[in-house]
mmCIF file of the C-alpha atoms, coordinates in Angstrom:
data_MODEL
# 
_entry.id   MODEL 
# 
loop_
_atom_site.group_PDB 
_atom_site.id 
_atom_site.type_symbol 
_atom_site.label_atom_id 
_atom_site.label_alt_id 
_atom_site.label_comp_id 
_atom_site.label_asym_id 
_atom_site.label_entity_id 
_atom_site.label_seq_id 
_atom_site.pdbx_PDB_ins_code 
_atom_site.Cartn_x 
_atom_site.Cartn_y 
_atom_site.Cartn_z 
_atom_site.occupancy 
_atom_site.B_iso_or_equiv 
_atom_site.pdbx_formal_charge 
_atom_site.auth_seq_id 
_atom_site.auth_comp_id 
_atom_site.auth_asym_id 
_atom_site.auth_atom_id 
_atom_site.pdbx_PDB_model_num 
ATOM 1  C CA . MET A 1 1  ? 54.891 186.713 -207.653 1.00 0.00 ? 1  MET A CA 1 
ATOM 2  C CA . CYS A 1 2  ? 54.660 190.295 -207.485 1.00 0.00 ? 2  CYS A CA 1 
ATOM 3  C CA . VAL A 1 3  ? 56.359 191.915 -204.366 1.00 0.00 ? 3  VAL A CA 1 
ATOM 4  C CA . LYS A 1 4  ? 55.402 195.260 -202.706 1.00 0.00 ? 4  LYS A CA 1 
ATOM 5  C CA . ASP A 1 5  ? 55.290 196.797 -199.353 1.00 0.00 ? 5  ASP A CA 1 
ATOM 6  C CA . HIS A 1 6  ? 52.722 198.818 -197.703 1.00 0.00 ? 6  HIS A CA 1 
ATOM 7  C CA . ARG A 1 7  ? 52.691 201.326 -194.870 1.00 0.00 ? 7  ARG A CA 1 
ATOM 8  C CA . GLY A 1 8  ? 49.583 202.448 -192.966 1.00 0.00 ? 8  GLY A CA 1 
ATOM 9  C CA . PRO A 1 9  ? 45.892 201.249 -192.689 1.00 0.00 ? 9  PRO A CA 1 
ATOM 10 C CA . ARG A 1 10 ? 44.095 199.275 -195.387 1.00 0.00 ? 10 ARG A CA 1 
ATOM 11 C CA . PHE A 1 11 ? 43.468 201.132 -198.772 1.00 0.00 ? 11 PHE A CA 1 
ATOM 12 C CA . HIS A 1 12 ? 45.986 203.727 -197.833 1.00 0.00 ? 12 HIS A CA 1 
ATOM 13 C CA . GLY A 1 13 ? 47.990 204.465 -200.987 1.00 0.00 ? 13 GLY A CA 1 
ATOM 14 C CA . ASP A 1 14 ? 51.743 204.287 -199.426 1.00 0.00 ? 14 ASP A CA 1 
ATOM 15 C CA . PHE A 1 15 ? 53.871 201.815 -201.086 1.00 0.00 ? 15 PHE A CA 1 
ATOM 16 C CA . PRO A 1 16 ? 57.325 202.144 -199.905 1.00 0.00 ? 16 PRO A CA 1 
ATOM 17 C CA . ILE A 1 17 ? 60.328 200.344 -201.022 1.00 0.00 ? 17 ILE A CA 1 
ATOM 18 C CA . PRO A 1 18 ? 59.838 196.645 -200.231 1.00 0.00 ? 18 PRO A CA 1 
ATOM 19 C CA . GLY A 1 19 ? 61.710 196.174 -196.726 1.00 0.00 ? 19 GLY A CA 1 
ATOM 20 C CA . GLU A 1 20 ? 60.733 199.648 -195.362 1.00 0.00 ? 20 GLU A CA 1 
ATOM 21 C CA . GLY A 1 21 ? 57.095 199.196 -194.917 1.00 0.00 ? 21 GLY A CA 1 
ATOM 22 C CA . ASP A 1 22 ? 54.855 197.156 -192.702 1.00 0.00 ? 22 ASP A CA 1 
ATOM 23 C CA . VAL A 1 23 ? 54.999 193.743 -194.589 1.00 0.00 ? 23 VAL A CA 1 
ATOM 24 C CA . ASP A 1 24 ? 56.908 190.912 -192.973 1.00 0.00 ? 24 ASP A CA 1 
ATOM 25 C CA . HIS A 1 25 ? 58.586 189.628 -196.224 1.00 0.00 ? 25 HIS A CA 1 
ATOM 26 C CA . ALA A 1 26 ? 60.626 187.120 -194.486 1.00 0.00 ? 26 ALA A CA 1 
ATOM 27 C CA . GLN A 1 27 ? 57.370 185.435 -193.177 1.00 0.00 ? 27 GLN A CA 1 
ATOM 28 C CA . VAL A 1 28 ? 55.837 185.738 -196.619 1.00 0.00 ? 28 VAL A CA 1 
ATOM 29 C CA . PHE A 1 29 ? 58.846 183.930 -198.113 1.00 0.00 ? 29 PHE A CA 1 
ATOM 30 C CA . ARG A 1 30 ? 58.847 181.331 -195.299 1.00 0.00 ? 30 ARG A CA 1 
ATOM 31 C CA . VAL A 1 31 ? 55.124 180.360 -196.264 1.00 0.00 ? 31 VAL A CA 1 
ATOM 32 C CA . LEU A 1 32 ? 56.104 180.372 -199.882 1.00 0.00 ? 32 LEU A CA 1 
ATOM 33 C CA . LEU A 1 33 ? 58.921 178.121 -199.415 1.00 0.00 ? 33 LEU A CA 1 
ATOM 34 C CA . GLU A 1 34 ? 56.893 175.792 -197.199 1.00 0.00 ? 34 GLU A CA 1 
ATOM 35 C CA . ALA A 1 35 ? 54.201 175.421 -200.046 1.00 0.00 ? 35 ALA A CA 1 
ATOM 36 C CA . GLY A 1 36 ? 57.119 174.539 -202.488 1.00 0.00 ? 36 GLY A CA 1 
ATOM 37 C CA . PHE A 1 37 ? 57.063 178.040 -204.469 1.00 0.00 ? 37 PHE A CA 1 
ATOM 38 C CA . SER A 1 38 ? 60.296 178.328 -206.390 1.00 0.00 ? 38 SER A CA 1 
ATOM 39 C CA . GLY A 1 39 ? 59.200 180.758 -208.941 1.00 0.00 ? 39 GLY A CA 1 
ATOM 40 C CA . PRO A 1 40 ? 60.358 184.313 -209.943 1.00 0.00 ? 40 PRO A CA 1 
ATOM 41 C CA . CYS A 1 41 ? 59.612 187.352 -208.070 1.00 0.00 ? 41 CYS A CA 1 
ATOM 42 C CA . LEU A 1 42 ? 58.934 190.945 -209.587 1.00 0.00 ? 42 LEU A CA 1 
ATOM 43 C CA . ILE A 1 43 ? 59.265 194.176 -207.597 1.00 0.00 ? 43 ILE A CA 1 
ATOM 44 C CA . GLU A 1 44 ? 55.992 195.826 -208.155 1.00 0.00 ? 44 GLU A CA 1 
ATOM 45 C CA . ARG A 1 45 ? 56.139 199.133 -206.533 1.00 0.00 ? 45 ARG A CA 1 
ATOM 46 C CA . VAL A 1 46 ? 58.837 201.342 -204.916 1.00 0.00 ? 46 VAL A CA 1 
ATOM 47 C CA . ASP A 1 47 ? 57.260 204.780 -205.212 1.00 0.00 ? 47 ASP A CA 1 
ATOM 48 C CA . GLY A 1 48 ? 55.849 205.199 -201.743 1.00 0.00 ? 48 GLY A CA 1 
ATOM 49 C CA . ASN A 1 49 ? 52.871 207.757 -201.754 1.00 0.00 ? 49 ASN A CA 1 
ATOM 50 C CA . MET A 1 50 ? 53.978 209.284 -204.956 1.00 0.00 ? 50 MET A CA 1 
ATOM 51 C CA . ARG A 1 51 ? 53.307 208.359 -208.684 1.00 0.00 ? 51 ARG A CA 1 
ATOM 52 C CA . ALA A 1 52 ? 56.330 206.382 -210.130 1.00 0.00 ? 52 ALA A CA 1 
ATOM 53 C CA . ALA A 1 53 ? 55.974 208.574 -213.082 1.00 0.00 ? 53 ALA A CA 1 
ATOM 54 C CA . ASP A 1 54 ? 56.906 211.485 -211.067 1.00 0.00 ? 54 ASP A CA 1 
ATOM 55 C CA . MET A 1 55 ? 60.161 209.843 -209.898 1.00 0.00 ? 55 MET A CA 1 
ATOM 56 C CA . PRO A 1 56 ? 63.382 210.625 -211.683 1.00 0.00 ? 56 PRO A CA 1 
ATOM 57 C CA . LEU A 1 57 ? 64.768 207.423 -213.331 1.00 0.00 ? 57 LEU A CA 1 
ATOM 58 C CA . ASP A 1 58 ? 67.913 207.300 -211.058 1.00 0.00 ? 58 ASP A CA 1 
ATOM 59 C CA . ALA A 1 59 ? 65.701 207.508 -208.070 1.00 0.00 ? 59 ALA A CA 1 
ATOM 60 C CA . ILE A 1 60 ? 63.730 204.472 -209.197 1.00 0.00 ? 60 ILE A CA 1 
ATOM 61 C CA . ASP A 1 61 ? 66.841 202.562 -209.920 1.00 0.00 ? 61 ASP A CA 1 
ATOM 62 C CA . ALA A 1 62 ? 68.235 203.328 -206.465 1.00 0.00 ? 62 ALA A CA 1 
ATOM 63 C CA . ALA A 1 63 ? 64.864 202.189 -204.936 1.00 0.00 ? 63 ALA A CA 1 
ATOM 64 C CA . LEU A 1 64 ? 64.938 198.973 -206.752 1.00 0.00 ? 64 LEU A CA 1 
ATOM 65 C CA . ALA A 1 65 ? 68.557 198.313 -205.689 1.00 0.00 ? 65 ALA A CA 1 
ATOM 66 C CA . LYS A 1 66 ? 67.480 198.938 -202.032 1.00 0.00 ? 66 LYS A CA 1 
ATOM 67 C CA . ALA A 1 67 ? 64.466 196.604 -202.547 1.00 0.00 ? 67 ALA A CA 1 
ATOM 68 C CA . LYS A 1 68 ? 66.723 193.986 -203.839 1.00 0.00 ? 68 LYS A CA 1 
ATOM 69 C CA . THR A 1 69 ? 68.949 194.195 -200.966 1.00 0.00 ? 69 THR A CA 1 
ATOM 70 C CA . HIS A 1 70 ? 66.116 194.147 -198.452 1.00 0.00 ? 70 HIS A CA 1 
ATOM 71 C CA . LEU A 1 71 ? 64.401 191.119 -200.414 1.00 0.00 ? 71 LEU A CA 1 
ATOM 72 C CA . ASP A 1 72 ? 67.523 189.152 -200.491 1.00 0.00 ? 72 ASP A CA 1 
ATOM 73 C CA . ALA A 1 73 ? 68.025 189.626 -196.705 1.00 0.00 ? 73 ALA A CA 1 
ATOM 74 C CA . ALA A 1 74 ? 64.218 188.563 -196.427 1.00 0.00 ? 74 ALA A CA 1 
ATOM 75 C CA . VAL A 1 75 ? 64.905 185.239 -198.388 1.00 0.00 ? 75 VAL A CA 1 
ATOM 76 C CA . ALA A 1 76 ? 67.841 184.472 -196.288 1.00 0.00 ? 76 ALA A CA 1 
ATOM 77 C CA . GLN A 1 77 ? 66.006 184.769 -193.224 1.00 0.00 ? 77 GLN A CA 1 
ATOM 78 C CA . ALA A 1 78 ? 63.173 182.546 -194.704 1.00 0.00 ? 78 ALA A CA 1 
ATOM 79 C CA . HIS A 1 79 ? 65.535 179.799 -195.285 1.00 0.00 ? 79 HIS A CA 1 
ATOM 80 C CA . ALA A 1 80 ? 67.158 180.087 -191.751 1.00 0.00 ? 80 ALA A CA 1 
# 
């Protein structure tokens, strides 16, 4: 499953670090767990409203680390 977040109205191009936008990832994971999903998840976007190609590599690494922390917490909430 590809995981990303979104902020703003539909079709708005702001995809913040997962866990820092409007998506309730804990609820998404709850639904997936109830459906028997146990597959891998891939963090798709962490670039906000800029292009990932314009982000320094260390900023991308830091954003991915924050995303993992947020998503680990969301999975723990889904299991609770």
